[in-house]
Each structure stands twice: as C-alpha cells, then as structure tokens.
C-alpha positions as CSV (number, residue, x, y, z in Angstrom):
1,M,20.3,-26.6,-11.4
2,G,23.2,-24.2,-10.6
3,K,22.9,-21.0,-8.6
4,S,23.9,-18.9,-11.6
5,S,21.1,-20.4,-13.7
6,K,18.5,-19.2,-11.2
7,D,20.2,-15.8,-11.0
8,K,19.8,-15.5,-14.7
9,R,16.2,-16.5,-14.7
10,D,15.1,-14.4,-11.8
11,A,16.6,-10.9,-11.6
12,Y,14.8,-10.1,-8.4
13,Y,16.1,-13.2,-6.7
14,R,19.6,-12.1,-7.5
15,L,19.0,-8.5,-6.4
16,A,17.5,-9.7,-3.1
17,K,20.7,-11.5,-2.2
18,E,22.8,-8.6,-3.3
19,Q,20.8,-6.1,-1.3
20,N,20.6,-8.3,1.8
21,W,16.9,-9.2,1.6
22,R,15.7,-12.5,2.9
23,A,13.4,-13.1,-0.1
24,R,12.5,-11.4,-3.4
25,S,9.1,-10.5,-2.1
26,A,10.6,-7.5,-0.3
27,F,10.6,-5.7,-3.6
28,K,6.8,-6.3,-3.9
29,L,6.1,-4.4,-0.7
30,I,8.5,-1.6,-1.6
31,Q,6.8,-1.2,-5.0
32,I,3.3,-1.2,-3.5
33,D,4.4,1.4,-1.0
34,E,5.7,3.6,-3.8
35,Q,2.2,3.6,-5.3
36,F,0.0,3.8,-2.2
37,D,2.2,5.5,0.4
38,L,1.5,2.7,2.9
39,F,3.9,4.1,5.5
40,S,2.5,7.7,5.5
41,Y,5.8,9.5,5.0
42,A,4.2,13.0,5.1
43,E,2.7,12.1,8.5
44,P,5.0,9.5,10.2
45,E,2.9,9.4,13.4
46,K,0.1,7.8,11.4
47,C,2.1,4.6,10.8
48,T,4.0,3.4,13.8
49,R,2.2,0.2,14.7
50,V,2.2,-2.5,12.1
51,V,1.4,-6.2,12.0
52,D,2.9,-8.6,9.5
53,L,0.9,-11.8,9.1
54,C,2.4,-15.0,7.7
55,A,5.7,-13.3,8.1
56,A,8.3,-16.1,7.6
57,P,11.0,-16.0,6.3
58,G,10.8,-12.3,7.1
59,S,11.4,-10.2,4.0
60,W,8.4,-8.0,4.6
61,S,9.3,-7.6,8.2
62,Q,12.8,-6.6,7.0
63,V,11.2,-3.8,4.9
64,L,9.2,-2.6,8.0
65,S,12.3,-2.7,10.2
66,R,14.6,-0.8,7.8
67,I,12.0,1.9,6.9
68,L,10.1,2.5,10.1
69,I,12.8,1.7,12.7
70,K,16.1,2.6,10.9
71,G,14.5,5.3,8.7
72,E,15.9,4.1,5.4
73,S,14.4,4.8,2.0
74,F,14.2,2.5,-1.1
75,G,13.3,2.6,-4.7
76,R,12.0,5.8,-6.3
77,R,11.7,7.6,-3.0
78,A,15.4,7.0,-2.2
79,W,16.4,8.3,-5.7
80,C,14.3,11.5,-5.2
81,E,15.8,12.1,-1.8
82,R,19.3,11.8,-3.2
83,M,18.3,14.3,-6.0
84,D,17.0,16.7,-3.3
85,R,20.3,16.5,-1.3
86,F,22.3,17.1,-4.5
87,N,20.1,20.1,-5.5
88,R,19.9,21.6,-2.0
89,P,23.3,23.4,-1.8
90,Q,23.0,24.7,-5.4
91,M,19.5,25.9,-4.8
92,A,20.8,28.1,-1.9
93,Q,23.1,29.8,-4.4
94,V,20.7,30.4,-7.3
95,G,17.7,31.1,-5.2
96,Q,14.3,30.0,-6.5
97,Q,15.4,29.1,-10.1
98,E,14.6,25.4,-9.7
99,T,13.5,24.9,-13.2
100,D,16.6,26.3,-14.8
101,L,18.9,24.4,-12.4
102,V,17.2,21.1,-13.0
103,G,17.4,21.7,-16.8
104,D,21.1,22.3,-16.7
105,L,22.0,19.3,-14.6
106,D,24.5,16.9,-16.2
107,M,22.7,13.6,-15.4
108,E,25.5,11.5,-17.0
109,S,28.1,12.8,-14.5
110,L,25.7,12.3,-11.6
111,D,26.2,9.0,-9.9
112,L,23.2,8.6,-7.7
113,D,24.2,5.0,-6.7
114,D,27.4,6.2,-5.1
115,G,26.7,6.1,-1.4
116,K,29.9,8.0,-0.5
117,Q,28.9,11.0,-2.7
118,F,25.5,11.5,-1.1
119,D,25.3,10.0,2.4
120,R,21.9,8.4,3.1
121,E,19.7,10.5,5.3
122,L,18.0,8.3,7.9
123,K,14.6,9.2,9.3
124,P,13.8,6.8,12.1
125,R,10.3,7.1,13.7
126,A,9.5,7.2,17.4
127,N,7.5,4.6,19.3
128,V,7.4,2.0,16.5
129,K,5.9,-1.4,17.3
130,I,6.1,-4.1,14.7
131,V,4.7,-7.6,15.3
132,A,5.4,-10.6,13.0
133,I,3.2,-13.6,13.2
134,D,3.7,-17.0,11.6
135,L,3.2,-20.7,12.3
136,Q,6.8,-21.3,11.4
137,P,9.8,-20.0,13.4
138,M,11.7,-17.0,12.0
139,A,15.2,-15.8,12.5
140,P,15.3,-12.7,14.7
141,L,15.1,-9.2,13.2
142,E,16.0,-5.9,14.8
143,G,13.0,-4.3,16.5
144,I,10.6,-7.0,15.4
145,I,8.4,-8.7,18.0
146,Q,7.8,-12.3,16.8
147,I,4.9,-14.5,17.7
148,Q,4.7,-18.1,16.6
149,A,0.9,-18.6,16.4
150,D,-2.0,-19.4,14.1
151,I,-3.8,-16.4,12.7
152,T,-7.1,-18.5,12.6
153,H,-7.0,-19.2,16.4
154,P,-8.9,-16.9,18.7
155,S,-6.1,-16.7,21.3
156,T,-3.8,-15.0,18.7
157,V,-5.6,-11.6,19.0
158,P,-5.0,-11.0,22.7
159,R,-1.4,-12.2,22.3
160,L,-0.9,-9.7,19.5
161,L,-2.4,-6.8,21.4
162,H,-0.4,-7.5,24.5
163,A,2.7,-7.6,22.4
164,I,2.0,-4.2,21.0
165,D,0.9,-2.7,24.4
166,P,1.6,-4.7,27.6
167,A,-1.0,-2.5,29.4
168,F,-3.7,-3.6,26.9
169,T,-7.3,-3.6,28.1
170,P,-10.3,-4.5,26.0
171,T,-11.8,-1.1,26.6
172,D,-8.7,0.9,25.6
173,S,-8.4,1.9,21.9
174,T,-4.8,3.1,22.1
175,H,-3.5,-0.4,21.3
176,L,-5.0,-0.5,17.8
177,V,-2.6,-0.8,14.9
178,D,-2.2,1.4,11.8
179,L,-1.4,-1.2,9.2
180,V,-1.9,-4.9,8.7
181,I,0.0,-6.7,5.9
182,S,-0.1,-10.3,4.8
183,D,2.0,-12.1,2.2
184,G,0.8,-15.5,3.1
185,A,-0.2,-18.1,0.4
186,P,-0.7,-21.9,0.4
187,D,1.5,-24.3,-1.4
188,V,-0.1,-24.3,-4.8
189,T,-1.3,-27.6,-6.2
190,G,-1.7,-26.6,-9.9
191,L,-5.5,-26.9,-9.6
192,H,-6.3,-23.2,-10.0
193,S,-9.8,-23.5,-8.6
194,L,-8.6,-25.2,-5.5
195,D,-5.7,-22.8,-5.0
196,I,-7.9,-19.7,-5.4
197,Y,-10.4,-21.1,-2.9
198,V,-7.7,-21.9,-0.3
199,Q,-6.1,-18.5,-0.8
200,S,-9.5,-16.7,-0.4
201,Q,-9.9,-18.5,2.9
202,L,-6.5,-17.4,4.1
203,L,-7.4,-13.9,3.0
204,Y,-10.6,-14.1,5.1
205,S,-8.6,-15.2,8.1
206,A,-6.2,-12.3,7.7
207,L,-9.1,-9.9,7.3
208,T,-10.9,-11.3,10.4
209,L,-7.8,-10.7,12.5
210,A,-7.3,-7.2,10.9
211,T,-10.8,-6.1,11.8
212,K,-10.1,-6.8,15.5
213,V,-6.9,-4.8,15.7
214,L,-7.1,-2.0,13.1
215,R,-7.8,1.5,14.1
216,P,-10.5,3.5,12.2
217,G,-8.8,4.7,9.0
218,G,-6.2,2.0,9.0
219,K,-4.9,0.1,6.0
220,F,-4.9,-3.6,5.1
221,V,-2.7,-5.2,2.4
222,A,-3.0,-8.9,1.5
223,K,-2.1,-11.3,-1.3
224,I,-5.0,-12.6,-3.4
225,F,-5.4,-15.0,-6.3
226,R,-7.5,-13.4,-9.0
227,G,-10.2,-15.9,-10.1
228,R,-13.5,-15.9,-11.9
229,N,-15.6,-14.3,-9.1
230,V,-12.9,-12.3,-7.3
231,D,-15.1,-9.2,-7.6
232,L,-17.3,-10.7,-4.9
233,I,-14.3,-10.5,-2.5
234,Y,-13.7,-6.9,-3.5
235,A,-17.3,-6.1,-2.7
236,Q,-17.0,-7.7,0.8
237,L,-13.8,-5.7,1.4
238,R,-15.6,-2.5,0.2
239,I,-18.0,-2.8,3.1
240,L,-15.2,-2.4,5.6
241,F,-12.9,0.0,3.7
242,E,-13.4,3.3,1.9
243,R,-11.1,2.4,-0.9
244,V,-10.2,-1.0,-2.3
245,S,-7.6,-1.4,-5.1
246,V,-5.7,-4.2,-6.7
247,A,-2.0,-3.9,-7.1
248,K,0.4,-5.9,-9.3
249,P,4.0,-5.1,-8.4
250,R,6.7,-5.3,-11.0
251,A,8.4,-7.9,-9.0
252,S,5.4,-10.2,-9.3
253,R,5.5,-12.4,-12.3
254,A,3.0,-11.5,-15.0
255,S,2.4,-15.3,-15.5
256,S,1.2,-15.6,-11.9
257,I,-2.4,-15.1,-10.8
258,E,-1.3,-13.4,-7.6
259,A,-2.0,-9.8,-6.9
260,F,-2.4,-7.7,-3.7
261,V,-5.5,-6.0,-2.4
262,V,-4.8,-2.6,-0.9
263,C,-7.6,-1.5,1.4
264,E,-7.5,2.0,2.8
265,G,-9.7,3.9,5.3
266,Y,-11.0,1.1,7.6
267,R,-14.5,1.9,8.8
268,P,-15.7,-0.4,11.6
269,V,-19.3,-1.6,11.4
270,L,-21.4,-0.6,14.4
271,V,-24.1,-2.9,15.8
272,R,-26.3,-2.7,18.8
273,N,-25.9,-5.3,21.6
274,R,-28.6,-6.6,23.9
275,D,-28.2,-3.6,26.1
276,G,-28.9,-1.2,23.2
277,E,-25.3,0.1,23.1
278,E,-23.5,0.5,19.8
279,V,-20.4,-1.8,19.7
280,L,-17.9,-2.7,16.9
281,W,-18.9,-5.8,14.9
282,T,-16.1,-8.1,13.8
283,P,-16.3,-11.6,12.3
284,E,-15.5,-14.5,14.6
285,I,-12.1,-16.3,14.7
286,G,-12.1,-20.1,14.9
287,D,-15.1,-22.3,14.4
288,A,-18.2,-21.0,12.7
289,P,-20.4,-19.2,15.2
290,E,-24.0,-19.9,15.8
291,P,-26.1,-18.2,13.2
292,A,-27.7,-15.1,14.6
293,N,-31.4,-14.3,14.1
294,G,-32.9,-10.8,13.7
295,D,-31.0,-9.7,16.9
296,V,-27.3,-9.6,16.2
297,S,-26.5,-10.3,19.9
298,G,-27.4,-14.0,19.2
299,R,-30.1,-14.6,21.8
300,G,-31.8,-18.0,21.5
301,R,-35.2,-19.0,20.2
302,Q,-36.8,-19.1,23.7
303,D,-35.7,-15.6,24.5
304,N,-37.3,-14.3,21.3
305,A,-40.5,-16.1,22.0
306,A,-40.6,-14.7,25.5
307,V,-40.5,-11.1,24.3
308,G,-42.8,-11.7,21.4
309,E,-40.1,-11.4,18.7
310,K,-39.9,-13.4,15.5
311,S,-38.7,-17.0,15.8
312,D,-35.8,-18.3,13.8
313,D,-38.1,-20.2,11.4
314,E,-39.9,-17.0,10.4
315,P,-38.4,-15.1,7.5
316,T,-36.9,-11.7,8.3
317,T,-36.0,-8.9,5.9
318,S,-32.4,-7.8,5.5
319,A,-33.1,-4.5,7.2
320,E,-34.0,-6.4,10.3
321,S,-31.1,-8.8,10.2
322,A,-28.1,-7.1,8.7
323,P,-25.6,-5.3,10.9
324,S,-25.9,-1.5,11.1
325,G,-23.8,0.0,8.3
326,G,-23.4,-3.3,6.4
327,A,-24.5,-4.1,2.9
328,R,-28.2,-4.7,2.6
329,T,-30.2,-6.0,-0.4
330,P,-33.8,-4.8,-0.6
331,G,-36.3,-7.6,-0.4
332,Q,-33.7,-10.1,1.0
333,T,-35.1,-12.7,3.4
334,R,-33.3,-15.1,5.7
335,H,-34.4,-18.5,7.1
336,R,-32.7,-20.8,9.5
337,R,-33.2,-24.5,9.0
338,P,-33.5,-27.0,11.9
339,D,-29.9,-28.0,11.3
340,G,-28.7,-24.4,12.0
341,V,-27.9,-23.4,8.4
342,V,-29.1,-20.0,7.5
343,E,-30.5,-19.6,4.0
344,L,-30.7,-16.3,2.2
345,H,-33.4,-15.7,-0.4
346,F,-33.1,-13.0,-3.0
347,P,-35.8,-11.7,-5.4
348,D,-35.4,-12.9,-9.0
349,E,-34.3,-9.5,-10.3
350,Q,-31.5,-9.4,-7.7
351,S,-30.4,-12.9,-7.6
352,D,-26.7,-11.9,-7.8
353,P,-25.1,-10.3,-4.8
354,P,-23.6,-6.8,-5.3
355,R,-20.3,-6.8,-7.0
356,Y,-17.4,-4.2,-7.0
357,I,-14.9,-3.6,-9.7
358,A,-11.7,-2.6,-8.0
359,P,-9.2,-0.4,-9.9
360,F,-6.2,-2.5,-11.0
361,L,-2.8,-0.7,-10.8
362,A,0.7,-1.8,-11.9
363,C,3.2,-0.8,-9.2
364,G,6.9,-0.1,-9.6
365,D,8.9,1.3,-12.5
366,L,7.6,-0.3,-15.6
367,S,11.0,0.1,-17.2
368,A,12.7,-1.8,-14.4
369,W,13.6,-5.4,-14.2
370,D,11.1,-7.8,-15.7
371,S,10.4,-10.7,-13.3
372,D,9.6,-13.1,-16.2
373,A,12.7,-12.3,-18.3
374,T,16.1,-13.9,-18.4
375,Y,19.1,-11.6,-18.1
376,K,22.8,-12.0,-18.8
377,L,24.9,-11.9,-15.6
378,P,27.5,-9.1,-15.4
379,A,31.1,-9.9,-15.9
380,G,32.8,-11.4,-12.9
381,H,29.4,-12.3,-11.2
382,V,29.7,-14.4,-8.1
383,S,26.5,-16.2,-7.1
384,L,25.6,-15.6,-3.5
385,D,23.9,-17.8,-0.9
386,P,20.5,-16.8,0.4
387,V,20.6,-14.2,3.1
388,Q,18.6,-16.3,5.6
389,P,17.6,-19.8,4.8
390,P,14.4,-21.1,6.5
391,T,15.1,-22.0,10.1
392,A,12.6,-24.9,10.3
393,P,10.8,-25.3,6.9
394,P,7.8,-27.7,6.9
395,Y,9.4,-29.6,4.0
396,K,12.6,-30.3,6.0
397,M,11.6,-33.8,7.0
398,A,10.6,-34.7,3.5
399,I,13.9,-33.6,2.1
400,E,15.9,-35.6,4.7
401,R,13.8,-38.7,4.0
402,R,14.4,-38.3,0.2
403,R,18.1,-38.0,0.8
404,I,18.1,-41.2,2.8
405,E,16.1,-43.1,0.2
406,G,18.5,-42.2,-2.6
407,G,19.0,-38.6,-3.5
408,M,17.3,-35.4,-4.4
409,Y,15.4,-34.1,-7.4
410,G,14.2,-37.5,-8.6
411,K,17.6,-39.2,-8.3
412,T,17.5,-42.8,-6.8
413,K,21.1,-43.9,-7.0
414,K,21.0,-45.7,-3.7
415,R,17.9,-47.6,-4.7
416,D,19.3,-48.5,-8.1
417,N,22.5,-49.8,-6.4
418,L,20.4,-51.9,-4.1
419,Q,18.5,-53.4,-7.0
420,S,21.7,-54.2,-9.0
421,S,23.2,-55.9,-5.9
422,D,20.1,-58.0,-5.4
423,A,20.1,-59.0,-9.1
424,G,23.8,-60.0,-8.8
C-alpha cells in the first residue's frame, strides 16, 4: 500500500506529518483540551507539572512541550487568539463598539492561516516540569524528562517524583503534579472482551500511579475501551474525583470503541493508620497486597486477637472495613477465606454495586475532518515520511525475521524460489 493511499484514507495521519506531529493522536489531546481546558489557560500556575504515561512515540509529550514550554496555541484557541489580535488595533479606534465591528468584518478577505499577517503570540510558562514514562525508548523532546520504566512497578513512583523535584522527600507535598495523562493501549487481538479487559487493567495501573503523585484538585486523562460494564469503572473513578466525563475526540475514529475518561478535581481518600493519624490512601503498585481486615493498617490476626478485635474469619460491616471517605454499601459484609481471598456479601436488594453514568461529550469541531472518511488529496500533494519513526519498536525483530524468511506483508518469494529449486 502506497503512502498516498494512507494519506487519503486518514486525513489526520496526513495532517500530523504536515504539522510536524509524531503521531495523529496529538489531535486527540488538543481536542480534549479545547473541551475541558486541561492546561488551565486562565490560571497557568495551576498546570506546570505534568506526567505523560505510556508516552512513546511522543505525540502527547509534543503537545505538552509546545503548549506549556513554548507557549504555542492550537485549534480553536489559536484561531480565537488570531481574531483577537486582528480586532485589537481596530477596537482601539472605535472604542467599545465590538458588536458593530465584528458584524462588519470581511471574513473572506481575512486569511487567518497566514502566519506572516498575524505573528503568533507565544505564552511560555515558568517552572514547567514534564515527565514522559514508557517501557520503550523515545526520541528526545525539548524540555521533556524521559524515564524508561514500567508504570506497574513500585520503583517507578520515586523515580518520577525525583525527576520532578530532585529535593523530593516523602513528607513534602510540593512535588505533587497537576495533570496525569495516559494514551496507552495494548495491541488489540480482535477479541473485544479480552481487549476491553486488558485495557481496563492498564487504566487501573495508570490510575494507581496517578493517585500517588496527583495533588488535590488535579486532573487525570486516560484512554478507555467502552464495554458492557464500563459504568462500573466510572463509579470507581467517581470515588476519587469530583467530576468524571467521557470524551470522544473528532480525531478518534467513530468505528473504534476507544474513548477517554477525563477526571477532574482529585480528592484523596483519608484513612487512619495504626497510630490514629489520618493519612492518604492509595492502591498498591505491583503484586496484590495482603487483604486488610477491619483495620486498614493491615495488622495480622494475632494482633487483633490480642486487643480483643474481630478476627479475619468474622464478618464485618462495610462501615468498619471501608476506608474513610470511600464508597460504602449499607449491609455489606466481608469475609476472608483461609486462602487469603476476601469475599464481599451484599444483601439481595443491593446485589449490584453502585454504578455511575458519566456524561459523554464529543470533542473538537464537528465540521472538521472526519477520521473515518476518505478525502481527495490536493493538487501537487507530496506524501511525507513520518516525523519520527519508532526508535526501538517491539515488533522490530519480527519484521526483520519476516524479511529474512522471504518478504513482507505475506510475501514469500524467497521460500517459493527455494521450493522451485528443490523441485528442479
């Protein structure tokens, strides 16, 4: 398949190369930002520390670098800023007659795409720290701190916090970040149930890391595959965030089950430790932790028996076992089996856990390019190479082996030649 064929079938793929983006997914983040104001343009100091999970090849990190560090604007916001700069000198002449002036503008003679006519106004931010994390290596980006690590491993969190603030201490809250984004997804198998499950586990890993580094009031954006029981995931996110929405950017194909959860207003859950002090509760990273009994500090069965508390085999109500501030179901009981598995028992009338219906929003200009449509290429179009090919893709070895065995894309010329020579 030629380059021009893919340029026709995917307008955003072609635009990404023309606008110097590493991948078409950059438009998804730009369109989500237009709808939810992820980067807090009115109050820039509220978004200066950002973490990009599963960052390779780096298109979302590119957006962060160009908006937060360089101060560029894109999409609808860039158009509005150009309109404002065009109107500013004329407004000074006519005073406060904004309505009349805008009504008399000759929009056909106004070329807002001409960068020479209206120079772009850059608004870089101070003290910006952006950290990109991925298992695969990524080509360098200006102002981006890169960490090649596994987001499911416990050692990633201190490495991340030290990268943001070298003077990081566990008791200091100044290192906490304002925004955590994740565009990670597994290689789909075509089995939707399996793909949805694997993606939900990846989302849980990203959320687990986010709860350990987000400041109160922070934001979290991650890719999600919408399945049959996706509202259960929304309900879990709703426990930790004030607002949970589902965004479908225009650059995301309508035929795809992918969407993005946009969680705003992070509210940490407080629990009491064994000393009676309130501390932040976050899920564990790595292997599954030992199930905690009525005391969230996780003291063993012998300690409970010594102080006259309930043993692990005795049922406890949700009010006794749930973390302070978490979701509780009246009448819920929990029981730990000898093999360590905790069983939750609900009354018959409340056998289903609480669910949450998140608002679904279409992001981006609905009259813009359709990611599922095929467009004619403009006259004299020259197909461009990708801006930054993957530096070390996981499929590189498989491609090289296929080339050695006899070609790409199902071709086996070398093998056919060998068979014909053997037959001769």
